[in-house]
MDTraj code that builds the backbone (N, CA, C; nanometers):
import mdtraj as md
import numpy as np

residues = "UNK UNK UNK UNK UNK UNK UNK UNK UNK UNK UNK UNK UNK UNK UNK UNK UNK UNK UNK UNK UNK UNK UNK UNK UNK UNK UNK UNK UNK UNK UNK UNK UNK UNK UNK UNK UNK UNK UNK UNK UNK UNK UNK UNK UNK UNK UNK UNK UNK UNK UNK UNK UNK UNK UNK UNK UNK UNK UNK UNK UNK UNK UNK UNK UNK UNK UNK UNK UNK UNK UNK UNK UNK UNK UNK UNK UNK UNK UNK UNK UNK UNK UNK UNK UNK UNK UNK UNK UNK UNK UNK UNK UNK UNK UNK UNK UNK UNK UNK UNK UNK UNK UNK UNK UNK UNK UNK UNK UNK UNK UNK UNK UNK UNK UNK UNK UNK UNK UNK UNK UNK UNK UNK UNK UNK UNK UNK UNK UNK UNK UNK UNK UNK UNK UNK UNK UNK UNK UNK UNK UNK UNK UNK UNK UNK UNK UNK UNK UNK UNK UNK UNK UNK UNK UNK UNK UNK UNK UNK UNK UNK UNK UNK UNK UNK UNK UNK UNK UNK UNK UNK UNK UNK UNK UNK UNK UNK UNK UNK UNK UNK UNK UNK UNK UNK UNK UNK UNK UNK UNK UNK UNK UNK UNK UNK UNK UNK UNK UNK UNK UNK".split()
xyz = np.array([
    [0.6002, -3.3302, -0.5416],
    [0.7091, -3.2246, -0.4851],
    [0.6137, -3.1298, -0.4375],
    [0.6607, -3.0442, -0.2741],
    [0.6127, -2.9734, -0.2014],
    [0.5907, -2.8237, -0.2811],
    [0.5561, -2.7759, -0.2236],
    [0.5677, -2.6034, -0.2735],
    [0.7019, -2.5639, -0.2659],
    [0.7572, -2.5683, -0.1612],
    [0.9338, -2.5158, -0.1315],
    [0.9936, -2.5804, -0.2037],
    [0.9880, -2.6735, -0.2236],
    [1.0403, -2.7661, -0.3166],
    [1.0404, -2.7474, -0.4581],
    [0.9343, -2.6714, -0.4921],
    [0.9410, -2.6167, -0.6186],
    [1.0086, -2.5004, -0.6421],
    [0.9833, -2.3876, -0.5200],
    [1.0546, -2.2775, -0.5353],
    [1.1937, -2.3085, -0.5498],
    [1.2513, -2.3977, -0.4380],
    [1.3789, -2.4444, -0.4161],
    [1.4988, -2.4702, -0.5560],
    [1.3603, -2.5276, -0.6558],
    [1.4454, -2.6013, -0.7778],
    [1.4152, -2.4363, -0.8616],
    [1.3257, -2.3924, -0.8593],
    [1.3582, -2.2836, -0.9416],
    [1.5323, -2.2126, -0.9096],
    [1.5127, -2.1765, -0.7956],
    [1.6464, -2.0939, -0.7474],
    [1.7522, -2.1534, -0.7793],
    [1.7468, -2.3059, -0.7524],
    [1.8545, -2.3704, -0.8174],
    [1.9086, -2.3444, -0.9553],
    [1.8036, -2.4072, -1.0326],
    [1.7941, -2.3548, -1.1253],
    [1.8556, -2.2130, -1.2289],
    [1.8167, -2.1183, -1.1561],
    [1.8121, -2.0003, -1.2241],
    [1.9468, -1.9998, -1.1710],
    [2.0157, -2.0100, -1.0661],
    [2.1807, -2.0042, -1.0305],
    [2.2585, -2.1222, -1.0904],
    [2.2174, -2.2025, -1.1589],
    [2.3244, -2.2679, -1.2412],
    [2.2991, -2.2282, -1.3687],
    [2.2112, -2.1901, -1.4131],
    [2.2115, -2.0810, -1.5433],
    [2.3035, -1.9813, -1.5402],
    [2.2965, -1.8908, -1.4219],
    [2.3678, -1.7493, -1.4400],
    [2.5680, -1.8230, -1.4270],
    [2.5478, -1.9074, -1.3793],
    [2.6842, -1.9563, -1.3671],
    [2.7542, -2.0269, -1.4886],
    [2.6341, -2.0342, -1.5729],
    [2.6997, -2.1114, -1.7379],
    [2.7989, -2.0267, -1.8161],
    [2.7049, -1.8888, -1.7443],
    [2.7491, -1.7820, -1.8252],
    [2.8675, -1.7020, -1.7727],
    [2.8039, -1.6990, -1.5948],
    [2.9135, -1.6760, -1.4846],
    [2.9191, -1.4780, -1.5299],
    [2.8558, -1.4234, -1.5744],
    [2.8585, -1.2477, -1.6249],
    [2.7327, -1.1803, -1.5641],
    [2.8301, -1.0946, -1.4868],
    [2.6973, -0.9921, -1.3968],
    [2.6135, -0.9339, -1.5192],
    [2.6756, -0.8916, -1.6675],
    [2.5842, -0.8166, -1.7538],
    [2.5044, -0.9270, -1.8201],
    [2.5005, -1.0710, -1.8251],
    [2.4209, -1.1910, -1.9118],
    [2.3042, -1.0760, -1.8961],
    [2.2464, -1.1020, -2.0119],
    [2.0573, -1.1210, -2.0335],
    [1.9945, -1.2047, -1.9687],
    [1.8805, -1.1747, -1.8881],
    [1.8554, -1.3036, -1.7805],
    [1.7325, -1.3518, -1.8887],
    [1.6859, -1.4697, -1.9236],
    [1.5746, -1.5727, -1.9687],
    [1.5136, -1.6454, -1.8612],
    [1.3696, -1.5989, -1.9136],
    [1.3349, -1.5983, -1.7815],
    [1.2010, -1.7408, -1.8531],
    [1.2206, -1.8412, -1.7943],
    [1.1527, -1.9614, -1.8979],
    [0.9569, -1.9469, -1.8352],
    [0.9103, -1.8697, -1.7343],
    [0.8185, -1.8932, -1.6958],
    [0.7537, -1.7627, -1.7854],
    [0.5529, -1.8276, -1.7671],
    [0.5130, -1.7177, -1.8075],
    [0.4892, -1.5895, -1.7440],
    [0.4614, -1.4886, -1.7921],
    [0.5108, -1.3380, -1.7492],
    [0.3348, -1.3484, -1.6383],
    [0.3753, -1.2665, -1.5218],
    [0.2328, -1.2574, -1.4337],
    [0.2734, -1.3660, -1.3685],
    [0.3020, -1.5214, -1.3892],
    [0.2929, -1.6218, -1.2686],
    [0.3870, -1.6181, -1.1395],
    [0.3385, -1.6730, -1.0535],
    [0.4413, -1.7262, -0.9281],
    [0.5847, -1.7309, -0.9547],
    [0.5657, -1.8170, -1.0046],
    [0.7082, -1.8809, -1.0997],
    [0.8051, -1.7866, -1.2005],
    [0.7355, -1.6923, -1.2280],
    [0.8040, -1.5979, -1.3221],
    [0.8623, -1.4934, -1.2005],
    [0.8275, -1.4346, -1.1054],
    [0.8557, -1.3426, -1.0212],
    [0.9977, -1.3850, -0.9445],
    [0.9727, -1.5474, -0.8746],
    [1.0670, -1.6387, -0.8296],
    [1.1962, -1.6211, -0.8826],
    [1.1712, -1.6534, -1.0119],
    [1.2618, -1.6679, -1.1204],
    [1.3184, -1.5249, -1.1544],
    [1.2575, -1.4254, -1.1410],
    [1.3829, -1.2762, -1.1530],
    [1.3946, -1.2319, -1.0283],
    [1.3265, -1.2706, -0.9140],
    [1.3919, -1.2815, -0.8012],
    [1.5117, -1.3045, -0.7403],
    [1.5298, -1.4483, -0.8460],
    [1.6609, -1.4972, -0.7880],
    [1.7846, -1.4734, -0.8643],
    [1.7454, -1.4199, -0.9964],
    [1.8353, -1.3790, -1.0994],
    [1.8966, -1.2471, -1.0018],
    [1.8250, -1.1493, -0.9829],
    [1.8294, -1.0212, -0.9000],
    [1.9273, -1.0673, -0.7876],
    [1.8999, -1.1661, -0.7589],
    [1.9695, -1.1777, -0.6054],
    [2.1386, -1.2459, -0.6576],
    [2.1168, -1.3282, -0.7354],
    [2.2473, -1.3809, -0.8259],
    [2.3408, -1.2844, -0.8532],
    [2.2852, -1.1988, -0.9120],
    [2.3808, -1.0810, -1.0094],
    [2.4672, -1.0188, -0.9158],
    [2.3233, -0.9940, -0.8111],
    [2.3882, -0.9095, -0.6902],
    [2.5368, -0.9607, -0.6007],
    [2.4693, -1.1168, -0.5706],
    [2.6052, -1.1676, -0.5123],
    [2.7398, -1.1618, -0.5458],
    [2.7336, -1.1389, -0.6973],
    [2.8641, -1.1601, -0.7750],
    [2.8630, -1.0014, -0.7524],
    [2.8255, -0.8980, -0.7794],
    [2.8494, -0.7615, -0.7640],
    [2.9360, -0.7361, -0.6267],
    [2.8456, -0.7931, -0.5202],
    [2.9101, -0.7894, -0.4287],
    [3.0942, -0.7838, -0.3761],
    [3.1062, -0.9878, -0.4463],
    [3.2461, -0.9936, -0.4461],
    [3.3297, -0.9091, -0.5152],
    [3.2685, -0.8673, -0.6748],
    [3.3517, -0.7588, -0.7074],
    [3.3871, -0.6546, -0.6368],
    [3.2924, -0.6184, -0.5922],
    [3.3228, -0.4199, -0.5314],
    [3.4146, -0.4746, -0.3990],
    [3.4727, -0.6076, -0.3412],
    [3.5497, -0.6126, -0.2487],
    [3.6594, -0.6490, -0.2850],
    [3.6922, -0.6554, -0.4053],
    [3.8149, -0.6903, -0.4761],
    [3.9312, -0.5163, -0.4383],
    [4.0474, -0.5496, -0.3262],
    [4.1071, -0.4218, -0.2800],
    [4.2217, -0.3611, -0.3890],
    [4.2199, -0.4024, -0.4844],
    [4.2664, -0.3102, -0.6321],
    [4.1781, -0.2473, -0.7193],
    [4.0226, -0.2762, -0.6925],
    [3.9725, -0.1807, -0.7739],
    [4.0406, -0.0601, -0.7908],
    [3.9332, -0.0151, -0.9001],
    [3.9591, 0.0961, -0.9395],
    [3.8308, 0.1991, -0.8788],
    [3.8795, 0.3403, -0.7600],
    [3.7840, 0.3942, -0.7049],
    [3.6211, 0.4134, -0.7672],
    [3.6222, 0.4807, -0.9489],
    [3.5460, 0.4974, -1.0029],
    [3.4694, 0.4016, -1.0262],
    [3.4991, 0.2354, -1.0809],
    [3.4500, 0.1685, -1.0840],
    [3.3984, 0.0747, -0.9809],
    [3.4439, 0.1074, -0.8680],
    [3.3676, 0.1174, -0.7316],
    [3.2422, 0.1298, -0.7085],
    [3.2197, 0.3185, -0.7030],
    [3.1417, 0.3736, -0.7074],
    [3.0221, 0.3175, -0.8102],
    [3.0805, 0.2795, -0.9161],
    [2.9914, 0.3019, -0.9859],
    [2.8924, 0.1316, -0.9886],
    [3.0217, 0.0212, -0.9300],
    [2.9050, -0.0901, -0.8811],
    [2.8256, -0.0656, -0.7817],
    [2.8879, 0.0271, -0.6683],
    [2.7800, 0.0486, -0.5595],
    [2.6495, 0.1318, -0.6068],
    [2.6497, 0.2357, -0.6883],
    [2.5458, 0.2141, -0.7318],
    [2.4468, 0.1508, -0.7974],
    [2.5072, 0.0519, -0.8753],
    [2.4365, -0.0652, -0.9169],
    [2.3907, -0.1156, -0.7691],
    [2.4492, -0.1731, -0.7419],
    [2.4176, -0.2336, -0.5627],
    [2.2851, -0.1844, -0.5342],
    [2.2875, -0.0580, -0.5362],
    [2.1558, 0.0043, -0.5055],
    [2.0503, -0.0013, -0.5318],
    [2.0617, 0.0035, -0.6464],
    [1.9646, 0.0065, -0.7624],
    [1.9020, -0.1769, -0.7412],
    [1.9775, -0.2324, -0.7526],
    [1.9536, -0.3920, -0.7056],
    [1.8982, -0.4237, -0.5888],
    [1.9591, -0.3247, -0.4749],
    [1.8510, -0.3647, -0.3350],
    [1.6750, -0.3290, -0.3704],
    [1.7031, -0.1776, -0.4456],
    [1.5989, -0.1683, -0.4865],
    [1.4595, -0.2191, -0.5242],
    [1.5345, -0.2947, -0.6299],
    [1.5199, -0.3876, -0.7728],
    [1.4652, -0.5260, -0.6593],
    [1.5166, -0.5436, -0.5748],
    [1.4803, -0.6614, -0.4899],
    [1.3638, -0.6470, -0.4132],
    [1.3673, -0.4990, -0.3255],
    [1.2587, -0.5062, -0.2527],
    [1.1529, -0.4986, -0.3623],
    [1.1159, -0.3902, -0.4465],
    [0.9974, -0.4202, -0.4890],
    [0.9271, -0.5138, -0.5644],
    [1.0065, -0.6098, -0.6193],
    [1.0111, -0.7194, -0.6437],
    [0.9447, -0.7841, -0.5596],
    [0.9812, -0.8181, -0.4189],
    [0.9096, -0.9223, -0.2815],
    [0.8251, -0.7923, -0.2631],
    [0.7766, -0.7012, -0.2875],
    [0.6393, -0.6708, -0.2496],
    [0.5510, -0.7261, -0.3813],
    [0.5939, -0.7174, -0.4736],
    [0.5072, -0.7674, -0.6087],
    [0.4641, -0.9379, -0.5496],
    [0.5430, -1.0233, -0.5289],
    [0.5029, -1.1799, -0.4708],
    [0.4141, -1.1200, -0.3698],
    [0.4552, -1.0637, -0.2692],
    [0.3214, -1.0177, -0.1679],
    [0.2396, -0.9889, -0.2214],
    [0.2185, -0.9444, -0.3269],
    [0.1122, -0.9134, -0.3520],
    [0.0087, -1.0271, -0.3935],
    [0.1022, -1.1061, -0.5173],
    [0.0521, -1.1702, -0.5319],
    [-0.0208, -1.3169, -0.4595],
    [0.0427, -1.3453, -0.3697],
    [-0.0040, -1.4102, -0.2201],
    [-0.1178, -1.3326, -0.1437],
    [-0.1427, -1.2045, -0.1253],
    [-0.2305, -1.1339, -0.0796],
    [-0.3225, -1.1957, -0.1592],
    [-0.2902, -1.1694, -0.3022],
    [-0.4498, -1.2011, -0.4003],
    [-0.4806, -1.3090, -0.3489],
    [-0.4078, -1.3990, -0.3677],
    [-0.4538, -1.5941, -0.3698],
    [-0.5121, -1.5973, -0.2101],
    [-0.4869, -1.5174, -0.1380],
    [-0.5683, -1.5639, -0.0054],
    [-0.6760, -1.4460, 0.0156],
    [-0.7076, -1.3664, -0.0249],
    [-0.8104, -1.2427, -0.0494],
    [-0.9435, -1.3514, 0.0183],
    [-0.9723, -1.4371, -0.0686],
    [-1.0953, -1.4814, -0.0543],
    [-1.1074, -1.5836, 0.0618],
    [-0.9904, -1.6345, 0.1318],
    [-0.9715, -1.7576, 0.2661],
    [-1.0467, -1.6531, 0.4012],
    [-1.1786, -1.7100, 0.4552],
    [-1.2493, -1.6526, 0.5353],
    [-1.1518, -1.6414, 0.6619],
    [-1.1336, -1.5799, 0.7684],
    [-1.0410, -1.5129, 0.8472],
    [-1.1162, -1.5839, 0.9860],
    [-1.0398, -1.6965, 1.0407],
    [-1.0648, -1.7457, 1.1696],
    [-1.0910, -1.6175, 1.2885],
    [-1.1705, -1.6412, 1.3722],
    [-1.2077, -1.5779, 1.5352],
    [-1.0839, -1.5109, 1.5782],
    [-1.0017, -1.6615, 1.5925],
    [-0.8654, -1.6159, 1.6611],
    [-0.7300, -1.6273, 1.5699],
    [-0.7377, -1.5998, 1.4630],
    [-0.6449, -1.5812, 1.3320],
    [-0.5533, -1.4592, 1.4412],
    [-0.4400, -1.4965, 1.3420],
    [-0.3306, -1.3949, 1.4204],
    [-0.2560, -1.4042, 1.2353],
    [-0.1418, -1.2882, 1.2912],
    [-0.0529, -1.2549, 1.1850],
    [0.1006, -1.2898, 1.1959],
    [0.1757, -1.3399, 1.0846],
    [0.3306, -1.3616, 1.1097],
    [0.3633, -1.2789, 1.1353],
    [0.5311, -1.3039, 1.1737],
    [0.6662, -1.2099, 1.1829],
    [0.6562, -1.1763, 1.0774],
    [0.6437, -1.1959, 0.9496],
    [0.7228, -1.1590, 0.8243],
    [0.6264, -1.2421, 0.6866],
    [0.6318, -1.1699, 0.5802],
    [0.5204, -1.2503, 0.5216],
    [0.5573, -1.3332, 0.3987],
    [0.4974, -1.3875, 0.3517],
    [0.5616, -1.5262, 0.2399],
    [0.6584, -1.4873, 0.1735],
    [0.6661, -1.3376, 0.1118],
    [0.7306, -1.3459, 0.0033],
    [0.8906, -1.3084, 0.0665],
    [0.8716, -1.2387, 0.1915],
    [1.0047, -1.1813, 0.2834],
    [1.0721, -1.3627, 0.3283],
    [0.9670, -1.4228, 0.3561],
    [1.0188, -1.5561, 0.3840],
    [1.1423, -1.6000, 0.2665],
    [1.0461, -1.6398, 0.1572],
    [1.1089, -1.6766, 0.0191],
    [1.1933, -1.6051, -0.0066],
    [1.2617, -1.4533, 0.0049],
    [1.3478, -1.4002, -0.0208],
    [1.4668, -1.4736, 0.0650],
    [1.4695, -1.5050, 0.1827],
    [1.5573, -1.5420, 0.2742],
    [1.5711, -1.6871, 0.2082],
    [1.4776, -1.7795, 0.1301],
    [1.4995, -1.8813, 0.0692],
    [1.6155, -1.8769, -0.0661],
    [1.5586, -1.7667, -0.1096],
    [1.6699, -1.7554, -0.2402],
    [1.8239, -1.7215, -0.1957],
    [1.7815, -1.6471, -0.0643],
    [1.9624, -1.5918, -0.0709],
    [2.0263, -1.7073, 0.0034],
    [1.9277, -1.8247, 0.0644],
    [2.0072, -1.9601, 0.1196],
    [2.0865, -2.0578, 0.0033],
    [1.9567, -2.0181, -0.0961],
    [2.0211, -2.1079, -0.2192],
    [2.1590, -2.0766, -0.2615],
    [2.1988, -1.9441, -0.2895],
    [2.2998, -1.8845, -0.3430],
    [2.4241, -1.9333, -0.2566],
    [2.4207, -1.9550, -0.0894],
    [2.4726, -1.9788, -0.0190],
    [2.5331, -2.1536, 0.0166],
    [2.4181, -2.1989, -0.0910],
    [2.4457, -2.3641, -0.0165],
    [2.5678, -2.3740, -0.1482],
    [2.4978, -2.2874, -0.2906],
    [2.5895, -2.3229, -0.3929],
    [2.7415, -2.2960, -0.4149],
    [2.7341, -2.1519, -0.3414],
    [2.8846, -2.1394, -0.3133],
    [2.9448, -2.1789, -0.2135],
    [2.9136, -2.2313, -0.1235],
    [3.0156, -2.3198, 0.0304],
    [3.0321, -2.4169, -0.0178],
    [2.9370, -2.5067, -0.1580],
    [2.9185, -2.5906, -0.1755],
    [3.0677, -2.6564, -0.2651],
    [3.0800, -2.5221, -0.3313],
    [3.1629, -2.4778, -0.4638],
    [3.3114, -2.4801, -0.3599],
    [3.2998, -2.4030, -0.2504],
    [3.4390, -2.4171, -0.1805],
    [3.4732, -2.5432, -0.1260],
    [3.3788, -2.6197, -0.0513],
    [3.3800, -2.7352, 0.0027],
    [3.4808, -2.8363, -0.0918],
    [3.4818, -2.7974, -0.2315],
    [3.4960, -2.9180, -0.3425],
    [3.6397, -2.8165, -0.4153],
    [3.7002, -2.7073, -0.3896],
    [3.8078, -2.6197, -0.4517],
    [3.8768, -2.7510, -0.4541],
    [3.9487, -2.7893, -0.5738],
    [4.0539, -2.8807, -0.5896],
    [4.1712, -2.7475, -0.5183],
    [4.2001, -2.6493, -0.5002],
    [4.3076, -2.5903, -0.5077],
    [4.2911, -2.5076, -0.3594],
    [4.2076, -2.5550, -0.2475],
    [4.1652, -2.5152, -0.1309],
    [4.2855, -2.6319, -0.0783],
    [4.3163, -2.5792, 0.0996],
    [4.3579, -2.6650, 0.2009],
    [4.2468, -2.7959, 0.2721],
    [4.2896, -2.8905, 0.2584],
    [4.2261, -2.9944, 0.3631],
    [4.1164, -2.9129, 0.4434],
    [4.1319, -2.8669, 0.5020],
    [4.1454, -2.7638, 0.6320],
    [3.9611, -2.7114, 0.6335],
    [4.0708, -2.5994, 0.4734],
    [3.9508, -2.5225, 0.3860],
    [3.8334, -2.6170, 0.3883],
    [3.8356, -2.6954, 0.2745],
    [3.7361, -2.7979, 0.2555],
    [3.6631, -2.8124, 0.3557],
    [3.6895, -2.9177, 0.4729],
    [3.6358, -2.9620, 0.5927],
    [3.5165, -2.8644, 0.6563],
    [3.5760, -2.7383, 0.6916],
    [3.5079, -2.6162, 0.7489],
    [3.4282, -2.5921, 0.6692],
    [3.4265, -2.5697, 0.5163],
    [3.3311, -2.5250, 0.4394],
    [3.2251, -2.6248, 0.4296],
    [3.2939, -2.7706, 0.4372],
    [3.1786, -2.8896, 0.4250],
    [3.0692, -2.8919, 0.5149],
    [3.1308, -2.8367, 0.6483],
    [3.0343, -2.8228, 0.7882],
    [2.9928, -2.7552, 0.7821],
    [2.9862, -2.5958, 0.7003],
    [2.9113, -2.4874, 0.7199],
    [2.8021, -2.5421, 0.5973],
    [2.8266, -2.5914, 0.5151],
    [2.7128, -2.6436, 0.4137],
    [2.6221, -2.7518, 0.4747],
    [2.6693, -2.7970, 0.5502],
    [2.5410, -2.9424, 0.6143],
    [2.4389, -2.8396, 0.7022],
    [2.5426, -2.7535, 0.7368],
    [2.4168, -2.6352, 0.8585],
    [2.3682, -2.5470, 0.7820],
    [2.3946, -2.5328, 0.6273],
    [2.3171, -2.4900, 0.5680],
    [2.1768, -2.5551, 0.5030],
    [2.2103, -2.6613, 0.4541],
    [2.1119, -2.7631, 0.4553],
    [2.0171, -2.7849, 0.4700],
    [2.0508, -2.8201, 0.6221],
    [1.9923, -2.8159, 0.7658],
    [1.8504, -2.7004, 0.7632],
    [1.9672, -2.5696, 0.7178],
    [1.8801, -2.4499, 0.7752],
    [1.7447, -2.4621, 0.6777],
    [1.7880, -2.4457, 0.5420],
    [1.7388, -2.4896, 0.4120],
    [1.5790, -2.5861, 0.4367],
    [1.6213, -2.6736, 0.5244],
    [1.5124, -2.7935, 0.5297],
    [1.3768, -2.7097, 0.6297],
    [1.4758, -2.6147, 0.7252],
    [1.4004, -2.5536, 0.8525],
    [1.3244, -2.4566, 0.7717],
    [1.3873, -2.3796, 0.7082],
    [1.2750, -2.2746, 0.6455],
    [1.1917, -2.2809, 0.5410],
    [1.2192, -2.4004, 0.4860],
    [1.1334, -2.4444, 0.3842],
    [1.0054, -2.5044, 0.4617],
    [1.0295, -2.5674, 0.5873],
    [0.9006, -2.6104, 0.6480],
    [0.8450, -2.5100, 0.6874],
    [0.8435, -2.4122, 0.7619],
    [0.8393, -2.2942, 0.8391],
    [0.7424, -2.2483, 0.6870],
    [0.8037, -2.1989, 0.6141],
    [0.7331, -2.1367, 0.4941],
    [0.5856, -2.2174, 0.4599],
    [0.6203, -2.3487, 0.4306],
    [0.4678, -2.4468, 0.4220],
    [0.4067, -2.4087, 0.5282],
    [0.4253, -2.4523, 0.6632],
    [0.3607, -2.4566, 0.7650],
    [0.3065, -2.2844, 0.7444],
    [0.3276, -2.1674, 0.7255],
    [0.2845, -2.0554, 0.6855],
    [0.2051, -2.0580, 0.5620],
    [0.2144, -2.1184, 0.4712],
    [0.0971, -2.1065, 0.3848],
    [0.0103, -2.1731, 0.3991],
    [-0.0064, -2.2858, 0.4713],
    [-0.1187, -2.3381, 0.5277],
    [-0.1978, -2.2612, 0.6041],
    [-0.1278, -2.1950, 0.6850],
    [-0.2305, -2.1602, 0.7773],
    [-0.2946, -2.0301, 0.7432],
    [-0.2381, -1.9514, 0.6507],
    [-0.2784, -1.8691, 0.5425],
    [-0.4267, -1.9193, 0.4469],
    [-0.4262, -2.0385, 0.4291],
    [-0.5026, -2.0703, 0.3414],
    [-0.6409, -2.1379, 0.4064],
    [-0.5768, -2.1591, 0.5676],
    [-0.7168, -2.2021, 0.6255],
    [-0.7725, -2.1329, 0.7242],
    [-0.6852, -2.0026, 0.6982],
    [-0.7852, -1.8794, 0.8042],
    [-0.7189, -1.8498, 0.9325],
    [-0.6033, -1.9747, 0.9764],
    [-0.5236, -1.9594, 1.0936],
    [-0.4929, -1.8202, 1.1234],
    [-0.4383, -1.7851, 0.9998],
    [-0.3298, -1.6777, 1.0013],
    [-0.3591, -1.5805, 0.8998],
    [-0.3384, -1.4839, 0.8902],
    [-0.4264, -1.3495, 0.7519],
    [-0.2930, -1.3002, 0.7825],
    [-0.2789, -1.2505, 0.6110],
    [-0.1798, -1.1378, 0.5639],
    [-0.2225, -1.0024, 0.6150],
    [-0.1100, -0.9085, 0.6609],
    [-0.1200, -0.7337, 0.6311],
    [0.0108, -0.7074, 0.5444],
    [-0.0393, -0.6298, 0.4486],
    [0.0884, -0.5686, 0.3442],
    [0.1604, -0.4447, 0.3877],
    [0.2672, -0.4450, 0.4195],
    [0.3432, -0.3729, 0.4431],
    [0.4816, -0.3186, 0.3331],
    [0.4895, -0.2114, 0.3682],
    [0.5763, -0.1586, 0.2145],
    [0.7009, -0.1144, 0.3238],
    [0.8138, -0.1290, 0.2402],
    [0.9362, -0.0826, 0.3195],
    [1.0147, 0.0017, 0.3314],
    [0.9466, 0.1256, 0.1792],
    [0.9475, 0.2284, 0.2027],
    [1.1166, 0.3090, 0.2720],
    [1.1963, 0.2001, 0.1669],
    [1.3306, 0.3116, 0.1788],
    [1.3304, 0.4337, 0.1471],
    [1.3960, 0.5285, 0.2025],
    [1.3517, 0.6526, 0.1907],
    [1.4760, 0.7249, 0.1257],
    [1.6300, 0.6306, 0.1330],
    [1.7360, 0.7216, 0.1045],
    [1.7832, 0.6953, -0.0578],
    [1.6943, 0.6094, -0.1474],
    [1.6289, 0.6072, -0.2645],
    [1.5608, 0.6906, -0.3256],
    [1.4841, 0.7470, -0.2230],
    [1.3469, 0.8786, -0.3121],
    [1.4240, 0.9817, -0.2917],
    [1.4644, 1.0826, -0.4112],
    [1.4314, 1.2121, -0.4309],
    [1.4117, 1.3057, -0.3063],
    [1.2915, 1.2407, -0.2825],
    [1.1688, 1.3915, -0.2045],
    [1.1929, 1.3529, -0.0919],
    [1.2315, 1.2380, -0.0003],
    [1.2981, 1.1943, 0.1241],
    [1.4035, 1.1725, 0.2149],
    [1.5259, 1.1762, 0.1108],
    [1.6650, 1.2003, 0.1309],
    [1.7560, 1.3125, 0.1277],
    [1.7255, 1.4064, 0.2646],
    [1.7697, 1.5461, 0.2410],
    [1.9026, 1.5766, 0.2062],
    [1.9895, 1.4780, 0.1573],
    [2.1240, 1.4660, 0.0937],
    [2.1050, 1.5253, -0.0716],
    [1.9700, 1.4609, -0.0920],
    [1.9430, 1.4844, -0.2804],
    [1.8441, 1.5905, -0.2938],
    [1.7323, 1.6265, -0.1617],
    [1.6118, 1.7291, -0.1837],
    [1.7100, 1.8819, -0.1691],
    [1.7903, 1.8479, -0.0972],
    [1.8737, 1.9797, -0.0335],
    [1.9615, 2.0387, -0.1427],
    [1.9790, 1.9426, -0.2383],
    [2.0911, 1.9862, -0.3753],
    [1.9904, 2.1118, -0.4679],
    [1.8564, 2.0529, -0.4383],
    [1.7968, 2.0863, -0.5707],
    [1.7819, 2.2846, -0.5370],
])
top = md.Topology()
chain = top.add_chain()
for i, resn in enumerate(residues, 1):
    res = top.add_residue(resn, chain, resSeq=i)
    for name in ("N", "CA", "C"):
        top.add_atom(name, md.element.get_by_symbol(name[0]), res)
traj = md.Trajectory(xyz[None], top)
């Protein structure tokens, strides 16, 4: 099993675990040892999966506005939690490659390993839900055919993205590329940086 096959298996497992419960308030059960990469990836995908369903709920046109605002606040927090966790995953990769000797002509990548893996986690969710739509018994044949075609594209995309991540990790481990850690520095969640918040003090 390749590295990204392991990642995809973690993501698929968590998505199926969530749908066994089908509850945005269900507690997460992480089967991996705390501090391991697998533990972080499992937690990351759970956040993504819960947020996916919160995004569905908030788009209900008949939702109570008070409930909608509460869910919007929860989505904002989830986005921050997701960002924080991606950065922890990058810390893990940065530490693991810290002793690799950088080659003279080494370059950097357009994104870090964790942000590429973040896309892989979201892609697993798209694949799961598009497959469900392609197999819906109450949908029209046109709908199912359209979703099946989209599913096939998503599966190709996962193969391509997985190969790109494998290549990046190999280049980092051989010193042909090196990592720099950048932080997202989201300002709207920080009461000292969001003028709407700090002007109220």
